[in-house]
C-alpha positions as CSV (number, residue, x, y, z in Angstrom):
1,M,-22.0,-8.8,16.9
2,T,-23.9,-7.1,14.2
3,R,-22.0,-6.2,10.6
4,R,-22.1,-2.9,9.7
5,M,-24.2,-2.1,6.7
6,I,-22.5,-1.2,3.3
7,H,-24.2,1.4,0.7
8,P,-23.1,-0.4,-2.5
9,K,-22.2,1.8,-5.8
10,R,-22.0,0.2,-9.1
11,W,-19.4,-0.2,-11.2
12,R,-18.2,-2.0,-14.1
13,P,-14.5,-3.5,-13.9
14,P,-13.0,-4.5,-16.8
15,A,-13.0,-7.9,-17.8
16,I,-9.5,-9.9,-16.6
17,A,-7.2,-9.5,-19.0
18,D,-4.9,-12.5,-20.5
19,G,-1.5,-11.9,-18.1
20,G,2.3,-12.2,-19.4
21,P,4.5,-14.5,-18.7
22,T,4.9,-15.2,-14.5
23,A,7.7,-16.4,-12.5
24,P,7.9,-17.8,-9.6
25,L,8.4,-16.0,-6.2
26,Q,11.1,-17.8,-4.1
27,V,11.3,-16.6,-0.8
28,L,15.1,-16.6,0.2
29,R,14.8,-15.5,3.5
30,K,12.8,-14.2,6.4
31,L,13.9,-10.5,8.4
32,P,11.8,-10.9,12.0
33,T,10.5,-7.5,12.5
34,G,9.6,-8.4,16.3
35,G,5.8,-7.4,16.0
36,P,3.0,-7.8,13.8
37,G,2.3,-6.9,10.1
38,P,4.9,-5.0,9.3
39,E,2.5,-3.3,6.5
40,D,5.2,-1.2,4.3
41,V,8.9,-1.5,3.8
42,V,11.3,0.7,2.5
43,F,15.2,1.3,2.2
44,D,16.6,4.5,3.5
45,S,19.7,5.7,2.4
46,A,22.4,3.3,4.3
47,G,20.6,0.6,3.0
48,N,18.8,-0.7,5.9
49,V,14.5,-1.5,6.0
50,L,12.2,0.5,7.5
51,C,8.8,-0.9,8.4
52,G,6.0,-0.5,11.3
53,T,4.5,-3.2,13.1
54,G,0.7,-3.5,14.6
55,D,2.1,-2.4,17.8
56,G,2.9,1.1,16.9
57,R,6.5,0.9,16.5
58,I,8.6,2.2,13.8
59,V,11.6,-0.6,13.1
60,R,14.9,-0.2,11.0
61,I,16.6,-4.0,10.1
62,D,20.2,-4.7,8.7
63,P,18.9,-6.7,6.0
64,S,22.5,-8.7,5.8
65,T,22.2,-9.4,9.9
66,G,18.6,-9.0,10.6
67,E,20.1,-6.6,13.4
68,R,16.7,-4.6,14.5
69,T,16.8,-1.3,15.9
70,V,13.4,0.3,17.5
71,L,13.6,4.3,16.4
72,A,10.1,4.7,17.8
73,S,6.5,4.1,18.7
74,T,3.7,6.2,17.3
75,G,1.0,4.7,19.8
76,G,-1.0,3.8,17.1
77,R,-1.0,1.4,14.0
78,P,2.0,2.5,11.3
79,L,1.2,1.8,7.6
80,G,2.9,3.8,4.9
81,L,6.5,5.1,5.6
82,H,8.6,7.7,3.6
83,A,12.3,7.3,5.0
84,R,14.0,11.3,5.0
85,S,17.1,12.7,4.0
86,D,18.2,13.2,7.8
87,G,17.4,10.0,9.2
88,G,13.7,10.6,10.1
89,V,10.8,9.0,8.6
90,L,7.2,10.3,7.7
91,V,4.7,7.4,9.0
92,C,1.2,7.2,7.8
93,D,-0.6,6.1,11.5
94,H,-3.8,4.7,10.8
95,D,-5.0,5.9,14.4
96,R,-3.4,9.2,14.6
97,G,-2.5,10.3,11.3
98,L,0.6,12.0,9.4
99,L,3.4,11.6,11.6
100,A,7.3,12.5,12.0
101,V,9.4,10.6,13.6
102,S,12.7,12.5,14.0
103,P,16.4,10.9,14.0
104,T,16.0,10.4,18.0
105,G,13.0,9.2,18.1
106,D,10.4,11.8,19.1
107,V,7.0,11.9,17.3
108,T,5.2,14.5,16.2
109,V,1.7,14.8,14.4
110,L,1.6,16.6,10.9
111,A,-2.2,16.2,10.3
112,E,-5.1,14.4,11.4
113,V,-6.2,12.4,8.6
114,A,-8.6,9.3,8.6
115,F,-6.9,6.2,7.5
116,P,-3.7,7.7,5.8
117,S,-2.0,5.0,4.2
118,N,1.6,6.4,2.0
119,V,3.4,8.9,2.3
120,V,6.2,10.8,0.2
121,E,8.3,14.5,0.3
122,T,9.7,16.6,-1.8
123,S,13.3,18.7,-2.0
124,D,11.0,21.7,-0.8
125,G,9.6,20.1,2.5
126,T,6.0,19.5,0.5
127,V,4.4,16.5,1.9
128,W,1.9,14.3,0.0
129,F,0.1,11.6,1.0
130,T,-2.8,9.2,0.2
131,S,-6.2,8.7,2.2
132,S,-7.5,4.9,1.5
133,S,-11.1,5.5,3.0
134,T,-13.0,8.3,4.7
135,A,-15.8,5.7,5.2
136,W,-14.1,2.6,6.7
137,D,-10.9,1.7,8.8
138,L,-8.1,-0.7,8.3
139,A,-10.3,-3.4,10.1
140,G,-13.2,-2.9,7.8
141,H,-11.1,-2.6,4.8
142,L,-13.3,-5.4,3.3
143,G,-16.4,-3.3,3.6
144,D,-15.2,-0.7,1.4
145,V,-14.1,-3.0,-1.2
146,F,-17.7,-4.7,-1.1
147,E,-19.2,-0.8,-1.0
148,H,-17.0,0.4,-3.4
149,S,-17.3,3.5,-1.1
150,C,-14.7,5.8,-3.6
151,T,-13.8,7.8,-1.3
152,G,-10.2,7.6,-1.2
153,R,-8.0,11.1,-1.3
154,L,-4.5,12.6,-2.7
155,L,-3.5,15.2,-0.5
156,R,-0.8,17.9,0.0
157,R,0.9,19.2,3.4
158,D,2.9,22.3,2.2
159,P,6.0,23.4,4.7
160,D,3.6,25.7,6.2
161,G,1.6,23.0,7.8
162,T,-1.9,23.8,5.2
163,V,-3.4,20.6,4.1
164,T,-5.4,20.7,1.4
165,T,-7.2,17.8,-0.7
166,V,-5.6,17.6,-4.3
167,L,-7.7,14.7,-5.7
168,D,-10.9,13.0,-3.7
169,G,-13.1,10.1,-5.2
170,L,-10.3,7.7,-5.3
171,K,-11.6,3.9,-5.3
172,F,-9.3,2.8,-2.1
173,A,-5.9,5.2,-2.6
174,N,-3.1,3.0,-1.3
175,G,0.7,3.0,-2.1
176,L,2.6,6.1,-3.3
177,V,5.7,7.1,-5.4
178,L,7.3,10.2,-6.5
179,A,9.3,11.0,-9.7
180,P,12.8,11.3,-9.2
181,D,12.8,14.9,-11.1
182,E,9.7,15.3,-8.6
183,S,7.2,16.2,-11.7
184,H,4.8,13.6,-10.7
185,L,3.2,11.1,-8.4
186,L,2.0,7.7,-9.1
187,F,-0.4,6.4,-6.9
188,A,-2.1,2.8,-6.6
189,E,-6.1,2.4,-6.4
190,T,-6.7,-0.7,-4.8
191,A,-10.3,-0.9,-5.0
192,G,-10.0,0.2,-8.6
193,Y,-7.1,-2.3,-9.7
194,R,-4.9,0.4,-11.1
195,V,-2.5,2.8,-10.8
196,Q,-2.5,6.7,-11.8
197,R,0.0,9.2,-12.6
198,H,-0.5,13.0,-11.5
199,W,1.4,15.3,-12.8
200,I,2.3,17.8,-10.1
201,G,0.1,21.0,-10.7
202,G,-1.3,19.3,-14.0
203,D,-3.6,16.3,-14.9
204,T,-3.8,12.9,-13.7
205,E,-4.1,9.9,-16.4
206,V,-4.0,6.0,-16.0
207,V,-0.5,4.4,-16.2
208,V,-1.6,0.5,-15.6
209,D,-5.1,-0.4,-15.9
210,N,-6.9,-3.7,-15.4
211,L,-4.3,-5.4,-13.0
212,P,-5.4,-8.9,-11.9
213,G,-5.1,-8.3,-8.4
214,F,-5.6,-5.8,-5.6
215,P,-2.4,-3.0,-5.8
216,D,-1.2,-2.1,-2.2
217,N,2.0,0.3,-1.2
218,M,5.0,0.5,-3.9
219,Y,8.2,1.6,-4.2
220,L,10.4,3.3,-6.7
221,G,13.6,1.1,-6.9
222,S,17.4,1.1,-7.8
223,D,16.7,-0.7,-11.1
224,G,13.8,2.6,-12.1
225,L,10.9,0.2,-11.7
226,L,8.0,1.0,-10.2
227,W,7.3,-2.0,-7.9
228,V,3.9,-3.0,-6.5
229,G,2.8,-5.3,-3.5
230,I,0.0,-7.4,-4.9
231,A,-2.5,-8.4,-1.4
232,A,-4.7,-10.8,-3.4
233,P,-6.1,-11.9,-6.7
234,R,-9.0,-9.9,-7.8
235,N,-12.3,-12.5,-7.2
236,A,-14.6,-13.5,-9.8
237,L,-17.8,-13.0,-7.6
238,L,-17.2,-9.7,-6.7
239,D,-16.4,-8.6,-9.9
240,R,-19.5,-9.9,-11.0
241,L,-21.2,-8.4,-8.3
242,L,-19.9,-4.8,-8.5
243,P,-22.2,-3.2,-11.7
244,L,-25.6,-5.5,-10.6
245,P,-27.6,-3.9,-8.0
246,G,-26.1,-3.2,-4.9
247,F,-29.0,-5.4,-2.9
248,L,-27.0,-8.5,-3.9
249,R,-23.4,-7.2,-2.7
250,L,-25.4,-6.8,0.5
251,L,-26.9,-10.4,0.4
252,V,-23.5,-11.4,0.0
253,W,-21.7,-8.9,2.8
254,N,-24.4,-10.6,5.5
255,L,-23.6,-14.2,4.9
256,P,-21.6,-16.2,7.2
257,E,-17.9,-15.0,6.9
258,A,-16.6,-18.3,6.0
259,V,-19.0,-18.8,3.0
260,R,-18.1,-14.9,2.1
261,P,-15.4,-14.1,-0.9
262,K,-12.6,-13.8,0.5
263,A,-8.2,-12.7,0.1
264,V,-6.5,-15.8,-1.6
265,P,-3.1,-16.6,0.3
266,I,-0.4,-15.9,-2.2
267,A,2.8,-13.7,-2.1
268,W,2.9,-11.3,-5.3
269,A,4.6,-8.5,-6.2
270,M,5.2,-6.6,-9.8
271,A,7.3,-4.4,-11.3
272,F,6.6,-2.3,-13.9
273,E,8.5,0.5,-16.3
274,Q,7.6,3.7,-15.4
275,D,5.2,4.2,-18.5
276,G,3.1,1.0,-17.6
277,T,5.0,-1.5,-19.2
278,L,5.2,-5.1,-17.5
279,V,9.0,-6.4,-16.1
280,H,8.5,-8.7,-13.2
281,D,5.1,-10.7,-12.3
282,L,6.6,-12.8,-9.4
283,R,4.1,-15.3,-7.8
284,S,4.1,-18.0,-5.0
285,S,0.9,-20.3,-3.8
286,D,3.1,-22.5,-1.6
287,G,2.6,-21.0,1.7
288,S,6.1,-19.7,2.8
289,Y,4.4,-16.1,2.9
290,G,1.4,-14.2,2.0
291,F,-0.9,-10.8,1.3
292,V,1.8,-9.0,0.3
293,T,1.0,-5.3,1.1
294,S,4.6,-4.1,-0.2
295,A,7.6,-4.2,-2.2
296,A,10.9,-2.4,-2.2
297,E,13.8,-3.7,-4.7
298,R,17.8,-2.2,-4.0
299,N,20.5,-3.4,-6.1
300,G,18.6,-6.9,-7.0
301,V,17.3,-7.7,-3.8
302,V,13.1,-7.7,-3.0
303,V,11.8,-7.2,0.2
304,L,8.4,-7.7,1.3
305,G,6.1,-6.7,3.6
306,S,2.6,-8.2,4.8
307,L,-0.4,-7.0,6.7
308,T,-0.8,-10.7,8.4
309,E,3.0,-11.9,8.6
310,P,5.3,-11.4,11.3
311,D,8.4,-11.4,9.0
312,L,9.8,-9.4,6.0
313,A,10.7,-11.7,2.9
314,I,13.4,-11.3,0.9
315,T,13.2,-12.5,-2.9
316,S,15.5,-11.5,-5.9
317,V,15.6,-11.3,-9.5
């Protein structure tokens, strides 16, 4: 099969800074989801965890017993989720767009958008969500990282159904969190190695910069910390190539897959104060879990999701 061409954009990433102390990430147990790739995980108001699997199901799991309930099937590939106050779920579905799942399991398309990634809702019914790329899809997400397409977006859906692009040109926009007072949003740029803050109706500023890995979905824990799933460490070769003429990246992209840069298997989650101060840096490379795309904390229990694992993993702090 012919690999799709990339059109590289040059960018000079910051040199990886010396990090602070890390701590072991110990997988205490796993929660089977009954399906592949629970990419995002969130808690509902009752303390259950919600995830979407690669076969299209939205699943609720009791973390204490492992009991599973299938809430709905989207008919697509669910990614980011938001638990609504009425028991429903907002879903970023890669194949179908922004969806609403009712408490009884009915699925409604709210917006047809390319590669929606994560979503939150304000008290007045305004929905904010990210789109990772308009140039690549989920299967080709590494192509977006190599190309550095910068086609990610932050979007807003008003209660009347109007969808507005609030920010564009983002470096693979991904995880999204709403501040408790609804004054601002925090969003991850996976290919920019950073987290930004967007003041609703105002400016945008960098909160966490020069991360040592690729930030994915995010969650505001009961501990008040911003929990970030780190899918993989940064790749030194890619960082060296990004500021150089694009044909060099094109050459590497066209190498056989076995020798191209690839994600290093690691289980990794970080947690920050909302001002960007690092509090936890949990890592494990023992093979017990990998490619962490989400981390959600509640009462000291941290649940991890993954694009490649069949289960959720539970750790603690």
